[in-house]
C-alpha positions in Angstrom: -18.3 8.0 43.4 -16.6 9.8 40.5 -16.9 13.6 40.3 -18.3 15.1 37.1 -15.0 16.1 35.6 -13.6 12.5 36.0 -16.8 11.0 34.6 -16.6 13.3 31.6 -13.0 12.4 31.0 -13.6 8.7 31.2 -16.6 8.9 28.9 -14.6 10.9 26.4 -11.8 8.2 26.5 -14.3 5.4 26.1 -15.9 7.2 23.1 -12.5 7.6 21.5 -11.6 4.0 22.0 -15.0 2.8 20.6 -14.4 5.0 17.5 -10.9 3.5 17.1 -12.3 -0.1 17.3 -15.0 0.8 14.8 -12.3 1.9 12.4 -10.2 -1.3 12.9 -13.3 -3.5 12.3 -14.1 -1.5 9.1 -10.6 -2.0 7.8 -10.8 -5.7 8.6 -14.1 -5.9 6.7 -12.4 -4.2 3.8 -9.5 -6.7 4.0 -11.7 -9.8 3.9 -14.5 -8.5 1.7 -14.3 -9.7 -2.0 -13.4 -7.1 -4.6 -16.1 -4.6 -5.2 -16.6 -3.5 -8.8 -15.3 -5.2 -11.8 -11.9 -4.9 -13.4 -11.6 -2.6 -16.4 -8.7 -1.8 -18.7 -6.7 1.0 -17.2 -3.5 3.0 -17.9 -1.2 2.2 -14.9 1.0 5.2 -15.5 -2.1 7.4 -15.1 -3.0 5.6 -11.9 0.5 6.3 -10.6 0.3 10.0 -11.6 -3.1 10.4 -9.9 -1.8 8.9 -6.7 1.3 11.1 -6.7 -1.1 14.1 -7.1 -3.1 12.9 -4.2 0.0 12.5 -2.0 1.7 15.7 -3.2 1.1 17.7 0.0 2.3 14.9 2.2 5.4 14.4 0.0 6.1 18.2 0.2 5.5 18.4 3.9 7.8 15.3 4.4 10.5 16.9 2.2 10.5 13.9 -0.1 11.7 14.4 -3.6 10.0 12.1 -6.2 11.8 10.7 -9.2 9.6 8.9 -11.8 10.6 6.7 -14.7 7.3 5.6 -16.3 7.6 3.3 -19.3 5.7 4.7 -22.3 4.9 1.3 -23.8 2.7 -0.3 -21.0 -0.4 -2.1 -22.1 -3.8 -1.3 -20.5 -4.2 -3.6 -17.4 -7.4 -5.3 -16.3 -7.6 -3.8 -12.8 -10.0 -2.2 -10.3 -8.2 1.2 -10.5 -9.4 2.7 -7.2 -8.1 -0.4 -5.3 -4.7 -0.4 -7.0 -4.6 3.4 -6.2 -5.1 2.5 -2.5 -2.2 0.0 -2.7 0.1 2.6 -4.3 -1.0 5.3 -1.8 -0.3 3.0 1.2 3.2 2.2 -0.1 4.0 5.9 -0.7 2.8 6.9 2.8 4.9 4.1 4.3 7.9 5.5 2.3 7.2 9.0 3.6 7.1 7.8 7.2 10.3 5.8 6.7 12.1 9.1 5.8 11.3 11.4 8.8 14.1 13.8 7.8 13.1 13.8 4.1 14.7 11.9 1.3 14.2 10.5 -2.2 11.5 8.2 -3.6 12.2 6.6 -6.9 9.1 5.3 -8.7 9.4 3.2 -11.9 7.0 1.3 -14.1 8.1 -1.3 -16.7 6.9 -4.2 -18.8 8.6 -7.4 -17.8 9.0 -11.2 -18.5 8.0 -11.3 -22.1 5.2 -8.8 -21.8 3.3 -11.0 -19.2 3.7 -8.7 -16.2 3.9 -5.0 -15.4 6.2 -4.0 -12.4 5.8 -0.9 -10.4 8.7 -0.3 -8.0 8.9 2.2 -5.1 12.4 2.7 -3.7 13.0 5.0 -0.8 16.1 6.2 1.0 14.6 5.8 4.4 15.6 4.0 7.6 15.1 0.5 6.1 13.9 -2.6 8.0 15.4 -5.7 9.6 14.8 -9.2 8.0 12.2 -9.9 10.9 10.3 -6.7 10.0 10.2 -7.6 6.3 9.0 -11.1 7.1 6.1 -9.8 9.2 5.3 -6.8 7.1 2.0 -8.1 5.5 0.6 -9.7 8.7 -2.6 -8.0 9.9 -2.0 -5.9 13.0 1.8 -6.0 12.7 3.2 -2.5 12.8 6.4 -0.7 13.7 4.5 2.7 14.1 3.5 4.1 17.4 0.0 4.9 16.1 -0.3 2.4 13.3 -3.0 -0.4 13.1 -0.9 -2.7 10.9 -3.6 -3.0 8.3 -2.5 -0.8 5.4 0.0 -3.2 3.9 -2.1 -6.3 4.8 -5.0 -4.8 2.9 -2.7 -3.9 0.0 -1.4 -7.4 -0.2 -4.9 -8.8 -0.3 -5.9 -6.4 -3.1 -2.8 -7.2 -5.2 -3.3 -11.0 -4.6 -6.9 -10.8 -5.8 -5.6 -9.2 -9.0 -3.3 -12.2 -9.5 -0.2 -10.3 -8.6 2.4 -10.1 -5.8 4.2 -7.5 -3.7 7.9 -8.1 -3.1 9.9 -6.2 -0.5 13.7 -5.8 -0.1 15.2 -3.8 2.6 18.2 -3.3 4.9 18.5 -1.2 8.1 19.8 2.2 7.1 19.8 1.5 3.4 16.2 2.2 2.4 13.4 -0.1 1.2 12.1 -1.2 -2.2 8.5 -2.4 -2.8 7.8 -4.0 -6.2 4.1 -4.5 -7.1 3.8 -7.1 -9.9 0.5 -7.2 -11.9 -0.5 -9.6 -14.7 -1.2 -8.2 -18.2 -3.9 -10.8 -18.8 -7.1 -10.8 -16.7 -7.4 -13.2 -13.8 -10.3 -15.6 -14.1 -13.2 -15.5 -11.5 -12.1 -18.9 -10.2 -8.6 -17.6 -9.8 -7.1 -20.4 -12.0 -4.7 -17.9 -13.6 -3.2 -17.0 -10.2 -1.2 -20.2 -9.9 1.8 -18.7 -11.6 1.6 -15.5 -9.6 3.4 -16.7 -6.5 
């Protein structure tokens, strides 16, 4: 016994929710699906610069100043570049959202641990997180955002792990957050035998 206006309203709401569920399922498929495309030698500094160019408008709109310190002596890394770009973009977007009144984002690349690893660090001057939030950060569907799905960083963690690397996070409420993405210089074998030292 619904009138036409109510029926239209409810159908619209249902359609919106179905679309939202489709997007969540698609992200979950991306999360669990094996890596598409093979790894190829890539310049990580170029990947960083491309991602910053992609995020430029959002950074400007969020009044976030970017400070880069990119090591000139990085070796080419065996990565799936578009997947690592997705990781960096997710981290940068999280940094922007952690600085609602603007702030600074410090981005650094460096060769570490006897040339075995390349580290990419993202340090923001945002609101920071509690130890509980840090502990749950990479859990699927965990989010501190009103409209978040809690999948961006979970997907990012999966991508980095498949590359034989790790993501480390340090944060304190009111004191900003630092993400460090650690990637191996040597290729990871298909069986994943080289990943044993990555964690």
